C-alpha positions, 0 to 999 in steps of 0.5 A: 440942826436936823439937816446937819445930822444927815451925814456919816463921818465919811460923807462929812470928810468929803464935803467941800471945805467951806461946808465942812468948816460949818459942820466942824464949828457945830461939831466942836460944840456937841456934848462930849461922849466917851463911847463907853471907853470910861475915864481917860486916866484909865486908858493905856499910857501909850494911847494917851502919849500918842494922842498928846503927840497929835493934839499938842501940835500947833494946828490940826488937820482933818486927817489928824482928827481922824487919827485921834479917833482911830487911836482912841476908839480902837475901831477899824476905819470902816466902822468910824466912817459909817458913824454919824459925823456928830457922834465922831465929834462927841468922842473927839470932844471927850478926847480933847477935854481929857488930854487938856486935863492930862496936860495940866496934871503932867505939869506936876512932873516938870523938872527944872534942870540946874546950870550943871545939868544944862551944861552937861547936855540934859536938853539933848534928851528932849528930842526923844519926847516920851520915849525917854520916859518909856525907856526909863520905866523899862529899865532900858529893856526894849522887851518891856516897852509893850507891857508898859505902854499897856499900863493904865495912864494913872498908874504910870503917872503915879510911878513918875510922880513917885520917881520925881519925889525920890529924885528931889529927896535924893538931891536935897539929901546930897546937898545936906551931906555936902554942906 
């Protein structure tokens, strides 16, 4: 393993593809490290959403990996490039684990549209991804987007869970009143 430790991340990225794949195989097995960033659920909501956009793709390139590290660390590319390759993988592994955890908890927010909603075109909103959520949280006020994006992920998740509970309650109440 000592011979694998000699490269900076920049040098790792310049390795021939076959050698890079060998390093990647080792890198994906190193112990995750948050680089002092703390619990991923406490990170900014917009950062998490950006990371999910990249990591939830069917396949990832090395450029995608670098983009994930840059977004999560908030460091300039020059600082990332001089770090040892395995340290970068430690943060990457932390992020992958955290985003998988977030993807699981977000299943609590899933909504199954009824036939009337489908017929009315609710699926049209899917093209906008998490922007719909951002816009709803901002009450349509674009000037609030940045402030909402900076909120802790866990706080936004709690608000979305509350909104879902409110909507379910209202829907049940309307059905009871229409009976």
